[in-house]
SELOBA-356590 format. One record per residue (C-alpha): residue in one letter; residue number from 0; y, z negated, x. Coordinates in nm, 2 decimals, decimal comma. Layout:
<atoms>
+------+-----+--------+--------+--------+
: code : pos :      Y :      Z :      X :
+------+-----+--------+--------+--------+
:    a : NUM :      Y :      Z :      X :
...
+------+-----+--------+--------+--------+
</atoms>
This chain:
<atoms>
+------+-----+--------+--------+--------+
: code : pos :      Y :      Z :      X :
+------+-----+--------+--------+--------+
:    v :   0 :   0,00 :   0,00 :   0,00 :
:    l :   1 :   0,34 :   0,10 :   0,14 :
:    t :   2 :   0,67 :  -0,02 :  -0,01 :
:    d :   3 :   1,04 :   0,00 :   0,08 :
:    v :   4 :   1,22 :  -0,32 :   0,17 :
:    h :   5 :   1,59 :  -0,32 :   0,12 :
:    s :   6 :   1,69 :  -0,67 :   0,24 :
:    e :   7 :   1,56 :  -0,96 :   0,45 :
:    m :   8 :   1,50 :  -1,16 :   0,13 :
:    e :   9 :   1,24 :  -0,90 :   0,01 :
:    v :  10 :   1,04 :  -0,88 :   0,33 :
:    e :  11 :   0,82 :  -1,19 :   0,29 :
:    a :  12 :   0,72 :  -1,12 :  -0,07 :
:    a :  13 :   0,65 :  -0,76 :   0,00 :
:    a :  14 :   0,44 :  -0,85 :   0,31 :
:    e :  15 :   0,21 :  -1,05 :   0,09 :
:    v :  16 :   0,09 :  -0,74 :  -0,10 :
:    a :  17 :   0,18 :  -0,44 :   0,11 :
:    d :  18 :   0,00 :  -0,30 :   0,42 :
:    v :  19 :   0,31 :  -0,11 :   0,54 :
:    l :  20 :   0,68 :  -0,22 :   0,51 :
:    q :  21 :   0,91 :   0,08 :   0,50 :
:    i :  22 :   1,27 :   0,07 :   0,61 :
:    p :  23 :   1,47 :   0,33 :   0,41 :
:    a :  24 :   1,67 :   0,59 :   0,60 :
:    f :  25 :   2,01 :   0,45 :   0,50 :
:    l :  26 :   1,90 :   0,11 :   0,63 :
:    c :  27 :   1,73 :   0,21 :   0,95 :
:    r :  28 :   2,00 :   0,06 :   1,18 :
:    q :  29 :   2,00 :  -0,28 :   1,02 :
:    t :  30 :   1,87 :  -0,50 :   1,30 :
:    d :  31 :   1,81 :  -0,81 :   1,09 :
:    l :  32 :   1,61 :  -0,61 :   0,84 :
:    l :  33 :   1,40 :  -0,44 :   1,11 :
:    q :  34 :   1,33 :  -0,77 :   1,29 :
:    a :  35 :   1,24 :  -0,95 :   0,96 :
:    a :  36 :   0,99 :  -0,68 :   0,88 :
:    g :  37 :   0,86 :  -0,69 :   1,23 :
:    k :  38 :   0,80 :  -1,07 :   1,22 :
:    t :  39 :   0,55 :  -1,02 :   0,93 :
:    g :  40 :   0,31 :  -0,85 :   1,17 :
:    k :  41 :   0,27 :  -0,57 :   0,92 :
:    v :  42 :   0,30 :  -0,20 :   1,01 :
:    v :  43 :   0,67 :  -0,11 :   0,99 :
:    n :  44 :   0,76 :   0,25 :   0,90 :
:    i :  45 :   1,12 :   0,33 :   0,99 :
:    k :  46 :   1,26 :   0,64 :   0,82 :
:    k :  47 :   1,51 :   0,82 :   1,03 :
:    g :  48 :   1,86 :   0,82 :   0,88 :
:    q :  49 :   1,98 :   1,17 :   0,79 :
:    f :  50 :   2,28 :   1,09 :   1,01 :
:    m :  51 :   2,08 :   1,00 :   1,32 :
:    a :  52 :   1,98 :   1,18 :   1,64 :
:    p :  53 :   1,60 :   1,17 :   1,68 :
:    e :  54 :   1,62 :   1,01 :   2,03 :
:    d :  55 :   1,80 :   0,71 :   1,88 :
:    m :  56 :   1,50 :   0,61 :   1,67 :
:    k :  57 :   1,34 :   0,47 :   1,98 :
:    h :  58 :   1,60 :   0,19 :   1,97 :
:    q :  59 :   1,52 :   0,11 :   1,61 :
:    a :  60 :   1,15 :   0,08 :   1,70 :
:    e :  61 :   1,23 :  -0,14 :   1,99 :
:    k :  62 :   1,41 :  -0,38 :   1,75 :
:    v :  63 :   1,08 :  -0,43 :   1,57 :
:    e :  64 :   0,89 :  -0,47 :   1,90 :
:    s :  65 :   1,15 :  -0,73 :   2,02 :
:    v :  66 :   0,99 :  -0,98 :   1,78 :
:    g :  67 :   0,64 :  -0,91 :   1,90 :
:    n :  68 :   0,52 :  -0,64 :   1,67 :
:    p :  69 :   0,42 :  -0,31 :   1,83 :
:    k :  70 :   0,30 :  -0,16 :   1,49 :
:    v :  71 :   0,58 :   0,09 :   1,43 :
:    l :  72 :   0,58 :   0,43 :   1,27 :
:    l :  73 :   0,88 :   0,67 :   1,29 :
:    t :  74 :   0,94 :   0,90 :   1,00 :
:    e :  75 :   1,14 :   1,22 :   0,99 :
:    r :  76 :   1,29 :   1,28 :   0,64 :
:    g :  77 :   1,55 :   1,55 :   0,71 :
:    t :  78 :   1,90 :   1,57 :   0,86 :
:    s :  79 :   2,22 :   1,63 :   0,67 :
:    f :  80 :   2,32 :   1,99 :   0,70 :
:    g :  81 :   2,66 :   2,03 :   0,54 :
:    y :  82 :   2,69 :   1,91 :   0,18 :
:    h :  83 :   2,40 :   1,88 :  -0,06 :
:    n :  84 :   2,14 :   1,99 :   0,19 :
:    l :  85 :   1,89 :   1,85 :   0,43 :
:    v :  86 :   1,69 :   2,04 :   0,70 :
:    v :  87 :   1,39 :   1,95 :   0,91 :
:    d :  88 :   1,45 :   2,03 :   1,28 :
:    m :  89 :   1,11 :   2,05 :   1,43 :
:    r :  90 :   1,26 :   1,95 :   1,77 :
:    s :  91 :   1,32 :   1,61 :   1,61 :
:    l :  92 :   0,95 :   1,55 :   1,57 :
:    v :  93 :   0,88 :   1,64 :   1,93 :
:    i :  94 :   1,16 :   1,42 :   2,05 :
:    m :  95 :   1,05 :   1,12 :   1,84 :
:    k :  96 :   0,69 :   1,17 :   1,95 :
:    a :  97 :   0,81 :   1,15 :   2,32 :
:    s :  98 :   0,92 :   0,79 :   2,24 :
:    g :  99 :   0,56 :   0,69 :   2,23 :
:    y : 100 :   0,55 :   0,59 :   1,87 :
:    p : 101 :   0,34 :   0,76 :   1,60 :
:    v : 102 :   0,55 :   1,02 :   1,40 :
:    i : 103 :   0,52 :   1,08 :   1,03 :
:    l : 104 :   0,68 :   1,38 :   0,85 :
:    d : 105 :   0,81 :   1,31 :   0,50 :
:    t : 106 :   0,77 :   1,66 :   0,36 :
:    t : 107 :   0,90 :   1,58 :   0,01 :
:    h : 108 :   1,22 :   1,37 :   0,07 :
:    s : 109 :   1,32 :   1,61 :   0,35 :
:    l : 110 :   1,34 :   1,89 :   0,10 :
:    q : 111 :   1,59 :   1,71 :  -0,13 :
:    l : 112 :   1,93 :   1,85 :  -0,21 :
:    p : 113 :   2,13 :   1,53 :  -0,24 :
:    g : 114 :   2,37 :   1,56 :  -0,53 :
:    g : 115 :   2,26 :   1,92 :  -0,57 :
:    e : 116 :   2,22 :   1,90 :  -0,94 :
:    k : 117 :   2,54 :   1,71 :  -1,01 :
:    d : 118 :   2,40 :   1,40 :  -1,18 :
:    k : 119 :   2,07 :   1,39 :  -0,98 :
:    t : 120 :   1,91 :   1,50 :  -0,66 :
:    g : 121 :   1,78 :   1,85 :  -0,65 :
:    g : 122 :   1,51 :   1,98 :  -0,42 :
:    q : 123 :   1,32 :   2,27 :  -0,28 :
:    p : 124 :   0,95 :   2,20 :  -0,33 :
:    e : 125 :   0,85 :   2,56 :  -0,25 :
:    y : 126 :   0,89 :   2,46 :   0,12 :
:    i : 127 :   0,65 :   2,16 :   0,11 :
:    f : 128 :   0,36 :   2,37 :   0,25 :
:    p : 129 :   0,55 :   2,55 :   0,52 :
:    i : 130 :   0,72 :   2,23 :   0,64 :
:    a : 131 :   0,40 :   2,04 :   0,64 :
:    r : 132 :   0,22 :   2,32 :   0,83 :
:    a : 133 :   0,50 :   2,34 :   1,09 :
:    g : 134 :   0,50 :   1,97 :   1,14 :
:    s : 135 :   0,12 :   1,98 :   1,20 :
:    a : 136 :   0,17 :   2,25 :   1,46 :
:    v : 137 :   0,41 :   2,04 :   1,66 :
:    g : 138 :   0,19 :   1,73 :   1,66 :
:    i : 139 :   0,28 :   1,49 :   1,39 :
:    d : 140 :   0,06 :   1,19 :   1,34 :
:    g : 141 :   0,07 :   1,19 :   0,96 :
:    l : 142 :   0,23 :   1,32 :   0,64 :
:    f : 143 :   0,43 :   1,12 :   0,38 :
:    l : 144 :   0,47 :   1,29 :   0,05 :
:    e : 145 :   0,51 :   1,21 :  -0,32 :
:    t : 146 :   0,27 :   1,36 :  -0,57 :
:    h : 147 :   0,25 :   1,36 :  -0,95 :
:    p : 148 :   0,02 :   1,52 :  -1,20 :
:    d : 149 :   0,32 :   1,69 :  -1,36 :
:    p : 150 :   0,62 :   1,68 :  -1,12 :
:    s : 151 :   0,87 :   1,78 :  -1,39 :
:    r : 152 :   0,79 :   1,46 :  -1,57 :
:    a : 153 :   0,81 :   1,23 :  -1,27 :
:    l : 154 :   1,06 :   0,94 :  -1,32 :
:    s : 155 :   1,18 :   0,97 :  -0,96 :
:    d : 156 :   1,23 :   1,26 :  -0,73 :
:    a : 157 :   1,09 :   1,51 :  -0,97 :
:    a : 158 :   1,26 :   1,80 :  -0,79 :
:    t : 159 :   1,05 :   1,74 :  -0,48 :
:    q : 160 :   0,71 :   1,61 :  -0,60 :
:    l : 161 :   0,39 :   1,79 :  -0,51 :
:    s : 162 :   0,16 :   1,86 :  -0,80 :
:    f : 163 :  -0,18 :   1,67 :  -0,77 :
:    d : 164 :  -0,37 :   2,00 :  -0,78 :
:    l : 165 :  -0,19 :   2,13 :  -0,47 :
:    f : 166 :  -0,25 :   1,81 :  -0,27 :
:    e : 167 :  -0,60 :   1,89 :  -0,14 :
:    p : 168 :  -0,52 :   2,26 :  -0,05 :
:    l : 169 :  -0,22 :   2,13 :   0,15 :
:    l : 170 :  -0,43 :   1,88 :   0,34 :
:    r : 171 :  -0,70 :   2,14 :   0,42 :
:    q : 172 :  -0,43 :   2,37 :   0,57 :
:    v : 173 :  -0,27 :   2,09 :   0,77 :
:    k : 174 :  -0,60 :   1,97 :   0,90 :
:    k : 175 :  -0,70 :   2,32 :   1,02 :
:    i : 176 :  -0,37 :   2,36 :   1,20 :
:    d : 177 :  -0,40 :   2,01 :   1,35 :
:    s : 178 :  -0,75 :   2,09 :   1,47 :
:    a : 179 :  -0,64 :   2,42 :   1,63 :
:    r : 180 :  -0,35 :   2,24 :   1,80 :
:    r : 181 :  -0,58 :   1,97 :   1,94 :
:    e : 182 :  -0,83 :   2,24 :   2,06 :
:    l : 183 :  -0,55 :   2,42 :   2,24 :
:    a : 184 :  -0,43 :   2,08 :   2,38 :
:    i : 185 :  -0,07 :   2,15 :   2,28 :
+------+-----+--------+--------+--------+
</atoms>
């Protein structure tokens, strides 16, 4: 079970039921929150802020490690590109991987169009497969994505959800690419 924690006050209760504590992108520079999550001994997944350089994520991970917890994941979830747009720069995945921490690619949130539909966030789900495949080719350690049986009815992030029926085909493709990458030792 993975869940976001938004304040130090939430960390202890969340750690009682969750396997992974996730630090949301907009809170990834909050030292007190990172250290509180680290003190639980749980895996801490830090989402890279859309405003951050990938090499700066190492410093965020070190804040968790500073309290004795080396169980840190770094997650790419897109970078702001002008207004109402996020892009995934594949170099970011390679740069974060060089920090020595496992790197996760959030293929659904990274395709959001913040404010793109005036009263809600839009998205580009047609790019879920290509972005996931590209991430696998550069050596990510895992994928994060939101799925729903009927994305149009999802209560949250409907514009970027992956339909359940597409989940298995996506994983098959990503696994094949990952196997080829490992075989080529790249």
